[in-house]
Every structure is written in C-alpha cells, then in structure tokens.
NUNU-967550 format. One record per residue (C-alpha): residue in three letters; x, y, z. Coordinates in pm, 1 decimal, decimal comma, padded with zeros to 6 digits. Layout:
BEGIN
(site "ala"; (X; Y; Z)),
...
//
This chain:
BEGIN
(site "met"; (13463,7; 07781,9; 08869,7)),
(site "asp"; (13578,2; 07817,9; 08510,7)),
(site "gly"; (13253,0; 07930,6; 08351,1)),
(site "ala"; (13178,5; 08123,1; 08034,9)),
(site "val"; (13071,0; 08433,4; 08231,0)),
(site "lys"; (13352,3; 08650,0; 08367,8)),
(site "arg"; (13240,8; 09011,4; 08356,5)),
(site "ala"; (13487,1; 09298,2; 08329,1)),
(site "glu"; (13265,0; 09521,2; 08542,9)),
(site "tyr"; (13110,0; 09393,7; 08864,6)),
(site "leu"; (12729,9; 09380,1; 08843,1)),
(site "arg"; (12582,5; 09514,4; 09164,3)),
(site "ile"; (12260,3; 09375,4; 09304,6)),
(site "ser"; (12110,1; 09725,1; 09308,5)),
(site "ala"; (12200,7; 10066,7; 09174,0)),
(site "pro"; (12024,1; 10403,7; 09179,5)),
(site "ser"; (11921,6; 10563,9; 08850,8)),
(site "leu"; (12007,9; 10935,0; 08861,6)),
(site "gly"; (11954,9; 11170,4; 08568,9)),
(site "glu"; (12016,2; 11529,5; 08472,0)),
(site "glu"; (11679,6; 11638,1; 08614,4)),
(site "glu"; (11782,6; 11532,2; 08964,8)),
(site "ile"; (12114,6; 11715,0; 08932,1)),
(site "val"; (11949,0; 12037,7; 08816,1)),
(site "glu"; (11689,2; 12025,3; 09096,1)),
(site "leu"; (11954,1; 11942,0; 09353,8)),
(site "leu"; (12169,2; 12236,2; 09246,0)),
(site "asp"; (11862,7; 12460,8; 09258,6)),
(site "ala"; (11809,2; 12358,8; 09621,2)),
(site "ile"; (12173,0; 12424,1; 09708,0)),
(site "arg"; (12183,9; 12759,5; 09531,0)),
(site "ser"; (11861,1; 12871,4; 09695,8)),
(site "gly"; (12036,7; 12878,7; 10030,0)),
(site "trp"; (11754,4; 12674,4; 10186,6)),
(site "val"; (11891,9; 12323,6; 10226,0)),
(site "thr"; (11705,2; 12209,1; 10538,0)),
(site "thr"; (11334,6; 12114,2; 10544,2)),
(site "gly"; (11161,7; 12362,7; 10315,7)),
(site "pro"; (10983,6; 12410,5; 09982,0)),
(site "lys"; (11125,4; 12104,1; 09801,1)),
(site "val"; (11001,2; 11879,9; 10081,7)),
(site "gln"; (10656,4; 12038,3; 10048,3)),
(site "val"; (10653,8; 11964,6; 09673,5)),
(site "leu"; (10758,8; 11602,2; 09723,0)),
(site "gln"; (10502,1; 11546,4; 09997,9)),
(site "arg"; (10220,7; 11671,9; 09776,6)),
(site "ala"; (10341,6; 11463,4; 09481,0)),
(site "leu"; (10362,6; 11149,1; 09694,5)),
(site "ala"; (10014,5; 11204,7; 09836,5)),
(site "asp"; (09875,3; 11237,1; 09482,4)),
(site "tyr"; (10067,1; 10930,0; 09363,9)),
(site "leu"; (09958,8; 10710,9; 09655,5)),
(site "gly"; (09601,9; 10839,1; 09662,0)),
(site "val"; (09613,1; 10954,2; 10025,7)),
(site "glu"; (09541,4; 11281,5; 10201,9)),
(site "his"; (09865,0; 11319,7; 10396,0)),
(site "val"; (10232,5; 11231,1; 10355,4)),
(site "arg"; (10526,8; 11332,1; 10573,2)),
(site "cys"; (10876,2; 11304,0; 10425,7)),
(site "leu"; (11123,9; 11187,1; 10688,6)),
(site "ser"; (11486,7; 11093,0; 10736,1)),
(site "ser"; (11420,6; 10719,8; 10686,1)),
(site "cys"; (11157,4; 10448,7; 10670,0)),
(site "ser"; (11261,5; 10353,9; 11025,1)),
(site "ala"; (11170,4; 10707,3; 11137,5)),
(site "gly"; (10825,1; 10657,7; 10987,5)),
(site "leu"; (10776,6; 10325,8; 11166,8)),
(site "ser"; (10879,7; 10478,6; 11498,9)),
(site "leu"; (10651,1; 10779,8; 11462,0)),
(site "ala"; (10359,3; 10567,6; 11345,4)),
(site "leu"; (10396,5; 10341,1; 11648,7)),
(site "arg"; (10417,8; 10636,6; 11882,8)),
(site "thr"; (10112,8; 10812,4; 11741,1)),
(site "ala"; (09923,6; 10481,3; 11768,4)),
(site "gly"; (09993,4; 10492,0; 12142,0)),
(site "ile"; (10227,9; 10192,5; 12148,6)),
(site "gly"; (10446,5; 10179,3; 12458,3)),
(site "ala"; (10558,3; 09981,4; 12761,9)),
(site "gly"; (10354,5; 09668,0; 12822,1)),
(site "asp"; (10229,8; 09642,6; 12463,8)),
(site "glu"; (10308,3; 09364,5; 12218,8)),
(site "val"; (10353,2; 09421,8; 11845,4)),
(site "leu"; (10340,0; 09133,9; 11596,6)),
(site "val"; (10646,4; 09156,2; 11371,1)),
(site "pro"; (10756,2; 08921,4; 11090,3)),
(site "thr"; (11085,9; 08755,9; 11167,5)),
(site "met"; (11169,7; 08736,5; 10795,1)),
(site "thr"; (11262,6; 09100,4; 10740,9)),
(site "phe"; (11522,3; 09362,8; 10826,8)),
(site "val"; (11582,3; 09426,0; 11196,3)),
(site "ala"; (11454,5; 09787,6; 11179,8)),
(site "cys"; (11097,2; 09668,1; 11247,5)),
(site "ala"; (11184,0; 09507,0; 11579,1)),
(site "asn"; (11414,9; 09791,7; 11675,7)),
(site "ala"; (11135,1; 10047,5; 11634,0)),
(site "val"; (10916,3; 09847,8; 11873,4)),
(site "glu"; (11195,6; 09803,3; 12127,3)),
(site "his"; (11281,5; 10173,7; 12132,4)),
(site "leu"; (10928,5; 10251,1; 12254,9)),
(site "gly"; (10951,8; 09998,1; 12537,4)),
(site "ala"; (10708,3; 09756,0; 12374,9)),
(site "arg"; (10777,3; 09389,6; 12295,5)),
(site "pro"; (10808,8; 09251,8; 11940,4)),
(site "val"; (10640,4; 08913,3; 11900,5)),
(site "phe"; (10796,2; 08731,8; 11606,3)),
(site "val"; (10575,6; 08571,0; 11342,5)),
(site "asp"; (10671,0; 08302,8; 11090,3)),
(site "cys"; (10636,1; 08355,6; 10715,0)),
(site "glu"; (10447,1; 08201,7; 10427,3)),
(site "pro"; (10663,4; 07943,0; 10249,1)),
(site "glu"; (10630,1; 08074,8; 09893,0)),
(site "ser"; (10627,9; 08453,1; 09925,5)),
(site "gly"; (10809,9; 08500,5; 10255,7)),
(site "leu"; (10533,5; 08740,3; 10363,6)),
(site "ile"; (10408,6; 08737,9; 10722,7)),
(site "asp"; (10182,6; 08440,7; 10797,5)),
(site "leu"; (09860,8; 08609,4; 10912,1)),
(site "ala"; (09717,1; 08285,8; 11051,8)),
(site "his"; (10024,9; 08240,9; 11270,5)),
(site "ala"; (10005,4; 08608,2; 11370,3)),
(site "glu"; (09645,7; 08564,4; 11483,4)),
(site "ala"; (09737,6; 08253,4; 11682,7)),
(site "leu"; (10005,9; 08451,2; 11868,6)),
(site "met"; (09772,2; 08729,7; 11979,4)),
(site "ser"; (09730,1; 08796,6; 12349,0)),
(site "glu"; (09551,2; 09054,0; 12561,8)),
(site "arg"; (09863,7; 09268,5; 12526,0)),
(site "thr"; (09866,0; 09268,1; 12144,7)),
(site "ala"; (09827,7; 09630,2; 12038,7)),
(site "ala"; (09952,1; 09631,0; 11678,8)),
(site "ile"; (10084,0; 09433,1; 11386,2)),
(site "met"; (10365,3; 09552,9; 11158,8)),
(site "pro"; (10351,5; 09357,8; 10829,8)),
(site "val"; (10617,3; 09397,7; 10560,3)),
(site "his"; (10544,0; 09401,3; 10185,7)),
(site "leu"; (10853,6; 09189,6; 10132,0)),
(site "ala"; (11046,4; 09240,4; 09804,6)),
(site "gly"; (10763,1; 09463,7; 09679,6)),
(site "his"; (10509,9; 09178,3; 09686,6)),
(site "pro"; (10191,2; 09330,2; 09832,3)),
(site "leu"; (10034,7; 09161,2; 10130,6)),
(site "asp"; (09667,2; 09061,5; 10103,4)),
(site "met"; (09525,2; 09389,5; 10235,5)),
(site "asp"; (09172,2; 09253,4; 10260,6)),
(site "ala"; (09287,2; 08976,1; 10494,3)),
(site "leu"; (09512,9; 09211,1; 10690,4)),
(site "asn"; (09244,5; 09473,8; 10747,3)),
(site "ala"; (08991,7; 09205,1; 10838,8)),
(site "leu"; (09230,7; 09082,1; 11108,7)),
(site "arg"; (09275,9; 09442,0; 11224,9)),
(site "asp"; (08903,4; 09497,6; 11252,9)),
(site "arg"; (08834,7; 09162,5; 11421,9)),
(site "his"; (09076,6; 09234,6; 11702,7)),
(site "gly"; (09075,1; 09614,1; 11719,8)),
(site "ile"; (09450,3; 09648,8; 11682,8)),
(site "ala"; (09660,7; 09902,9; 11496,3)),
(site "val"; (09831,8; 09819,7; 11166,7)),
(site "ile"; (10164,0; 09985,9; 11081,6)),
(site "glu"; (10267,2; 09885,0; 10729,2)),
(site "asp"; (10637,4; 09854,4; 10656,6)),
(site "ala"; (10631,3; 09944,7; 10287,4)),
(site "ala"; (11008,1; 09996,7; 10256,8)),
(site "his"; (11012,6; 09774,0; 09945,5)),
(site "ala"; (10670,6; 09863,8; 09813,0)),
(site "ile"; (10649,5; 10216,7; 09669,9)),
(site "gly"; (10437,0; 10166,3; 09356,7)),
(site "ala"; (10290,9; 09829,7; 09460,0)),
(site "ala"; (09913,3; 09793,5; 09471,5)),
(site "trp"; (09637,9; 09567,4; 09601,3)),
(site "gly"; (09281,5; 09566,7; 09471,4)),
(site "gly"; (09332,5; 09869,1; 09248,8)),
(site "arg"; (09471,5; 10091,8; 09525,9)),
(site "arg"; (09836,3; 10158,7; 09591,2)),
(site "ile"; (10001,4; 10029,0; 09904,9)),
(site "gly"; (09969,2; 10313,2; 10152,7)),
(site "ala"; (09606,1; 10386,2; 10058,2)),
(site "his"; (09436,2; 10110,6; 10259,1)),
(site "gly"; (09360,8; 10303,8; 10576,5)),
(site "asn"; (09676,2; 10229,1; 10776,7)),
(site "pro"; (09994,4; 10430,9; 10832,6)),
(site "ala"; (10250,3; 10303,1; 10579,3)),
(site "ser"; (10620,1; 10384,6; 10585,8)),
(site "phe"; (10830,6; 10390,0; 10266,5)),
(site "ser"; (11206,9; 10385,9; 10215,2)),
(site "phe"; (11400,5; 10599,5; 09967,9)),
(site "his"; (11742,2; 10452,2; 10050,9)),
(site "ala"; (11984,7; 10433,6; 09758,3)),
(site "ser"; (11902,4; 10063,4; 09708,9)),
(site "lys"; (11526,4; 10116,1; 09674,1)),
(site "asn"; (11304,5; 10160,1; 09365,9)),
(site "met"; (11333,9; 10538,8; 09399,9)),
(site "thr"; (11583,3; 10727,7; 09611,4)),
(site "thr"; (11650,9; 11048,6; 09796,2)),
(site "phe"; (11996,7; 10901,9; 09883,8)),
(site "glu"; (11866,4; 10843,0; 10237,5)),
(site "gly"; (11512,4; 10915,7; 10346,3)),
(site "gly"; (11158,1; 10790,9; 10362,9)),
(site "ala"; (10794,7; 10893,3; 10386,3)),
(site "leu"; (10496,5; 10811,5; 10603,5)),
(site "ala"; (10149,0; 10794,5; 10446,7)),
(site "leu"; (09873,7; 10898,9; 10688,6)),
(site "his"; (09497,5; 10917,6; 10681,7)),
(site "asp"; (09385,0; 11194,8; 10916,1)),
(site "ala"; (09489,1; 11554,0; 10966,0)),
(site "ala"; (09543,9; 11530,5; 11342,1)),
(site "thr"; (09795,5; 11244,5; 11313,5)),
(site "asp"; (09968,2; 11416,4; 11022,9)),
(site "glu"; (10007,7; 11732,6; 11229,0)),
(site "arg"; (10139,3; 11538,3; 11526,7)),
(site "val"; (10391,8; 11346,8; 11313,1)),
(site "gly"; (10509,8; 11681,4; 11176,2)),
(site "arg"; (10568,5; 11810,2; 11529,9)),
(site "leu"; (10732,9; 11491,3; 11655,8)),
(site "ser"; (10971,9; 11486,2; 11359,5)),
(site "leu"; (11091,7; 11836,1; 11457,4)),
(site "his"; (11167,5; 11810,6; 11830,5)),
(site "gly"; (10798,6; 11861,7; 11914,9)),
(site "leu"; (10794,1; 12220,8; 11786,4)),
(site "ser"; (10456,2; 12360,3; 11686,1)),
(site "ser"; (10597,9; 12529,0; 11373,6)),
(site "ser"; (10899,2; 12474,8; 11149,5)),
(site "ala"; (11165,5; 12722,0; 11045,3)),
(site "trp"; (11023,5; 12718,6; 10690,7)),
(site "ser"; (10674,1; 12806,2; 10812,3)),
(site "arg"; (10817,7; 13094,4; 11017,8)),
(site "his"; (11072,4; 13232,8; 10774,1)),
(site "asp"; (10850,0; 13491,0; 10599,8)),
(site "ser"; (10624,1; 13571,3; 10894,5)),
(site "thr"; (10591,3; 13932,3; 11006,7)),
(site "glu"; (10530,4; 13812,1; 11361,3)),
(site "pro"; (10812,5; 13752,2; 11611,6)),
(site "ala"; (10951,5; 13401,5; 11566,4)),
(site "gly"; (10803,9; 13164,5; 11821,3)),
(site "tyr"; (10672,4; 12815,4; 11875,3)),
(site "glu"; (10523,1; 12593,1; 12141,5)),
(site "val"; (10626,2; 12246,2; 12261,0)),
(site "val"; (10350,0; 12022,4; 12394,9)),
(site "glu"; (10546,8; 11695,1; 12390,0)),
(site "pro"; (10913,0; 11604,8; 12327,8)),
(site "gly"; (10996,4; 11496,5; 11975,1)),
(site "tyr"; (11291,6; 11393,3; 11762,6)),
(site "lys"; (11493,4; 11525,9; 11467,8)),
(site "leu"; (11364,4; 11305,2; 11187,6)),
(site "gly"; (11269,2; 11535,3; 10899,8)),
(site "met"; (11386,6; 11515,7; 10540,4)),
(site "his"; (11588,9; 11807,3; 10399,3)),
(site "asp"; (11539,0; 11988,1; 10070,4)),
(site "val"; (11852,9; 11852,0; 09903,6)),
(site "ala"; (11716,8; 11498,1; 09943,6)),
(site "ala"; (11364,8; 11598,0; 09838,8)),
(site "ala"; (11499,2; 11767,4; 09523,8)),
(site "val"; (11621,7; 11427,0; 09404,4)),
(site "gly"; (11299,9; 11249,8; 09503,5)),
(site "ile"; (11076,9; 11484,3; 09301,9)),
(site "his"; (11215,0; 11354,6; 08971,8)),
(site "gln"; (11265,4; 10997,3; 09094,0)),
(site "leu"; (10892,6; 10974,6; 09164,4)),
(site "ala"; (10808,2; 11101,9; 08817,2)),
(site "arg"; (10994,9; 10806,9; 08661,4)),
(site "leu"; (10904,9; 10541,4; 08918,3)),
(site "asp"; (10631,7; 10362,0; 08722,1)),
(site "gly"; (10855,5; 10324,4; 08418,1)),
(site "trp"; (11128,8; 10178,9; 08632,8)),
(site "ile"; (10888,0; 09932,2; 08793,9)),
(site "glu"; (10783,4; 09816,9; 08446,7)),
(site "arg"; (11149,6; 09759,4; 08357,7)),
(site "arg"; (11197,7; 09565,4; 08681,9)),
(site "arg"; (10891,2; 09354,8; 08594,6)),
(site "ala"; (11037,7; 09274,5; 08253,6)),
(site "ile"; (11370,8; 09167,2; 08406,0)),
(site "ala"; (11189,1; 08950,3; 08661,1)),
(site "ala"; (10985,9; 08790,4; 08381,3)),
(site "thr"; (11307,4; 08708,8; 08192,8)),
(site "tyr"; (11454,0; 08551,8; 08504,8)),
(site "asp"; (11134,7; 08348,8; 08551,1)),
(site "glu"; (11170,9; 08211,2; 08198,3)),
(site "arg"; (11546,8; 08156,0; 08196,7)),
(site "leu"; (11572,2; 07996,2; 08542,2)),
(site "ala"; (11255,8; 07783,9; 08527,4)),
(site "asp"; (11431,4; 07450,9; 08460,3)),
(site "leu"; (11698,7; 07492,3; 08729,0)),
(site "pro"; (11681,9; 07345,3; 09082,8)),
(site "leu"; (11548,6; 07672,1; 09223,3)),
(site "glu"; (11222,2; 07783,1; 09378,7)),
(site "leu"; (11128,6; 08106,8; 09200,8)),
(site "pro"; (10914,6; 08392,8; 09333,4)),
(site "pro"; (10540,7; 08317,5; 09333,0)),
(site "pro"; (10315,3; 08477,0; 09070,3)),
(site "val"; (10154,9; 08810,7; 09146,4)),
(site "pro"; (09796,6; 08768,5; 09274,4)),
(site "pro"; (09518,2; 08881,6; 09036,8)),
(site "gly"; (09442,7; 09250,7; 09074,5)),
(site "ala"; (09771,0; 09320,2; 09254,0)),
(site "arg"; (10082,3; 09504,1; 09139,9)),
(site "his"; (10427,6; 09390,2; 09249,6)),
(site "ala"; (10690,1; 09663,1; 09287,6)),
(site "his"; (10968,1; 09411,5; 09200,5)),
(site "his"; (11215,2; 09559,2; 09445,9)),
(site "leu"; (11394,0; 09225,6; 09490,2)),
(site "tyr"; (11415,7; 08904,3; 09290,5)),
(site "met"; (11456,1; 08627,9; 09546,8)),
(site "val"; (11513,3; 08261,4; 09461,8)),
(site "arg"; (11559,0; 07963,8; 09691,5)),
(site "val"; (11811,8; 07689,5; 09621,8)),
(site "arg"; (11636,9; 07351,3; 09626,8)),
(site "ala"; (11763,5; 07061,3; 09835,1)),
(site "asp"; (11835,6; 06860,8; 09517,4)),
(site "ala"; (12062,9; 07129,9; 09368,5)),
(site "pro"; (12420,9; 07016,4; 09293,4)),
(site "leu"; (12558,1; 07288,4; 09522,1)),
(site "gly"; (12431,7; 07487,1; 09816,5)),
(site "arg"; (12349,1; 07853,9; 09852,5)),
(site "gly"; (12697,7; 07947,9; 09975,5)),
(site "ala"; (12868,6; 07780,6; 09680,7)),
(site "leu"; (12627,1; 07950,7; 09440,1)),
(site "val"; (12706,6; 08291,0; 09592,0)),
(site "ala"; (13078,4; 08217,3; 09551,2)),
(site "ala"; (13033,4; 08107,3; 09188,1)),
(site "leu"; (12842,6; 08423,0; 09100,8)),
(site "his"; (13098,2; 08639,1; 09278,5)),
(site "glu"; (13371,4; 08476,7; 09071,5)),
(site "ala"; (13169,1; 08565,9; 08760,2)),
(site "arg"; (13160,5; 08923,5; 08902,5)),
(site "ile"; (12789,4; 08919,1; 08977,5)),
(site "gly"; (12662,1; 09051,7; 09308,6)),
(site "thr"; (12405,4; 08880,4; 09530,4)),
(site "ser"; (12253,3; 08935,9; 09873,2)),
(site "ile"; (12064,7; 08746,1; 10143,0)),
(site "his"; (11718,2; 08878,0; 10236,8)),
(site "phe"; (11701,1; 08808,4; 10530,3)),
(site "thr"; (11845,5; 08656,5; 10845,3)),
(site "pro"; (11542,0; 08593,9; 11070,6)),
(site "ile"; (11533,4; 08855,8; 11344,1)),
(site "his"; (11460,5; 08602,1; 11617,1)),
(site "thr"; (11797,0; 08432,5; 11549,5)),
(site "phe"; (12004,6; 08742,0; 11631,3)),
(site "glu"; (12168,7; 08729,0; 11974,3)),
(site "tyr"; (11975,9; 09019,0; 12129,0)),
(site "tyr"; (11632,2; 08912,9; 12006,4)),
(site "ala"; (11690,2; 08542,4; 12073,2)),
(site "arg"; (11765,9; 08633,5; 12434,2)),
(site "arg"; (11472,1; 08875,0; 12462,4)),
(site "ser"; (11215,9; 08647,4; 12297,9)),
(site "gly"; (11333,9; 08313,2; 12432,2)),
(site "leu"; (11289,1; 08164,9; 12085,9)),
(site "arg"; (11513,5; 07902,0; 11933,5)),
(site "pro"; (11587,3; 07931,0; 11559,2)),
(site "glu"; (11374,0; 07624,1; 11486,9)),
(site "asp"; (11071,3; 07768,7; 11665,8)),
(site "leu"; (10987,3; 07956,7; 11343,2)),
(site "pro"; (11072,9; 07677,7; 11097,4)),
(site "val"; (10949,8; 07824,0; 10769,4)),
(site "ala"; (11156,7; 08139,7; 10812,7)),
(site "leu"; (11460,2; 07939,3; 10922,6)),
(site "asp"; (11444,5; 07713,2; 10618,1)),
(site "arg"; (11394,3; 08009,2; 10386,8)),
(site "ser"; (11687,3; 08199,5; 10535,1)),
(site "arg"; (11921,1; 07906,9; 10467,8)),
(site "arg"; (11826,8; 07880,9; 10099,0)),
(site "val"; (11722,2; 08229,3; 09983,0)),
(site "leu"; (11931,3; 08441,7; 09749,1)),
(site "ser"; (11859,5; 08776,2; 09580,7)),
(site "leu"; (11983,6; 08830,3; 09224,8)),
(site "pro"; (12062,8; 09168,5; 09063,0)),
(site "leu"; (11750,7; 09367,6; 08974,9)),
(site "his"; (11751,6; 09735,5; 08881,9)),
(site "pro"; (11634,0; 09933,7; 08578,5)),
(site "ser"; (11982,8; 10026,9; 08459,8)),
(site "met"; (12057,0; 09661,4; 08382,9)),
(site "thr"; (12102,7; 09586,8; 08012,6)),
(site "glu"; (11982,3; 09275,1; 07834,3)),
(site "his"; (12345,8; 09161,6; 07835,5)),
(site "asp"; (12356,1; 09201,3; 08215,5)),
(site "val"; (12040,1; 08994,0; 08257,0)),
(site "asp"; (12180,0; 08729,7; 08022,0)),
(site "asp"; (12503,7; 08714,7; 08221,8)),
(site "val"; (12312,4; 08645,4; 08541,4)),
(site "ala"; (12096,7; 08375,7; 08385,9)),
(site "val"; (12392,8; 08204,4; 08218,4)),
(site "ala"; (12610,1; 08221,0; 08530,2)),
(site "val"; (12336,3; 08074,7; 08752,0)),
(site "gly"; (12272,8; 07803,2; 08492,9)),
(site "glu"; (12642,8; 07717,4; 08472,6)),
(site "ala"; (12670,5; 07689,9; 08848,9)),
(site "leu"; (12360,2; 07474,3; 08887,8)),
(site "gly"; (12416,0; 07261,6; 08580,2)),
//
C-alpha cells in the first residue's frame, strides 16, 4: 500500500498515561521500606470504594484473581455450570475450570458483542449456578435485565468488569449493582497499576473472606500485625492463595484513579471523532450508548462489512504498513482447542460470535493520542477501504 499515511513513530493500540504524581508516590512506597501489601493498598481500596459507590473493595494481583475469588466465595465448584460469554478473553473460562466447574458458552449480541442474555437463559439447566457477564470494551451491560435474570433463577452473578472501570448503568457505576465485580488495572486498561485488579463486594463477611483467601487463608496480614504489641500470630481456617496487590502497584493506582474520569472523557471524544470520520466507510461501527448509561470507551471496535473492498486481514496489514497498531478482540473461547474439546461445540454452533470474530478489529484508543494521531488513523482506514 502506497498511502499518504506513513508515520515515523508506531502508534500503539493502547498506552498507559503515567505522570510525575505516580513517580513520586511510587518512590515514597519504595523508600518507606514497605513494598508488599500495606498502607498504599489500604488507601487505594478506600478510594475505589468511594469512587464506585460500594462498601468494600479488595485490591488484588489481577482481574482474574478477583473472578476466581468471587466464584469461590459464591460456592462454585465441581458439578456446577457457569454461563460464560464466548466473545471475551479466555480468563473467564479458565477461572471456572480451575474450580472444577464447567463453563457453558453463550453467544453474543450482534451489535455490541455483549453476552446475549436470552441465549444465556435458554442454556440454563438444573446445574446452572452462576453467570459471568463481561462489560465488553467498556460498554455496560443492561444491569436491570441481568439482575432480573439473576433473581428469576436464583443464581449468582460475577461481573467481569475488566474493561469497565468508570462505566455506569442507570446512574450507578458498574460494580455498584449488588454483584461482585472484578476490575483490571493491566497496563492496557483505562487506569493501571502495571499489573493488578480489584474486586468490588457488597457485604463485610465476603470481603473478610476474600481478604483471607488472597493471603494463603491467614486470618491477619503482615501489615495488620506489624505494630502490634502482641506476639505475632494468625489462624488458618481454609487454604487460600497468594493474590494480593503490593504497595508499589497501589502507589501508581492512587493517582491513576484521580485522573480516570478525565481520561474517559478524552476517550469518548476520540471515539466520537472516529464515529464521524469512519461513518461513510464499509464498516459497522460501535452501537450508541444506551440512554442513562456511561461507556468507559476502553476499546473502539469496528467490523469490516462483507461489501468492503478488502478483508479484515488486509486492513490490518495496510494499517501496519502505515505504522498504526490494531488488535482483535476476541477469538471466541469455544473455538480454542481445549474448550472445543471440553464443550463439544463446533465454531458455527455460536454463529454470531463466530461472524464477529472474523470481521472485528480494534483501532488505537488512549488518552495520550493527539488530534494528529486520530487523523492518521481515520485517513489510513479511509485510504485502505476506499
């Protein structure tokens, strides 16, 4: 492709925004001598709880850790089935498998890619114990419909909110709708702690148990014991894991959270520009945000139409030649070798997800993008698609 766009610097699909405040706080954590789970984690947990509008938050090593602990505290185990969207990252299914339960894969809605709740309900059996919806790309799921399904069938809901910190439905942030919700702070997400995540919870007993399970099952942490005048000691009532966040990561997250809403607004503006600039091209653009909802705009996903002059692979190659990064979100989980064998599903058994996976493409979207960067993407896509 000999197009007008040929950037000197490669434009990544995502990039963390790190400022002087994060560096100062990080150095403070290092210089304090307390770099494991300690006071910075406590500060971030309280700030997240206030931001989300929930009573309890546990900062953890990853969003996947939060999903695993939420499933375990919900009593999910061998013999249970958990409804999982196939159109998402494999971590959801892995968390179910690790507990000995069975993921049951659900097709997606054609426009948004979100889990199809009608299909989920049709797949329910006497073994269905939970559903794990994903707020894909930061687009909030209809929480009224989800919680109605939960209440009709008496099942647990574990929200995968890896993409959705800052998203909202019906005036309340995702995480504040009565279900455990797990967030990701990976370097590619809307805010970062380099690696890490958090689990929003709604009762003190579950919060306390998650705290124990994330620290080998110990009844008290090193931080809670460090200034005690009593002999150091703890109890173990059930075996746990090592899944806590450390203070160096939390130090970064404290200041990331403070700037999150501004970054989401910048992401919204970039997405709006894409909507305008790409509207006349043979692409299916993201659906509009429902009234009363707030999109976190973690990803900007388009789908190449069948009448486009080139396919998705050729478009990826053209943008790469223009030095513009892209990604595919996602390969349906039920098409991976392990899960195809375990589920007995053929790729075409979940046709909406299969079609989407063959045509979907994510374009660069992060707050450090300049207007020139956004223009480069729009022009390069337009050149490729004519």
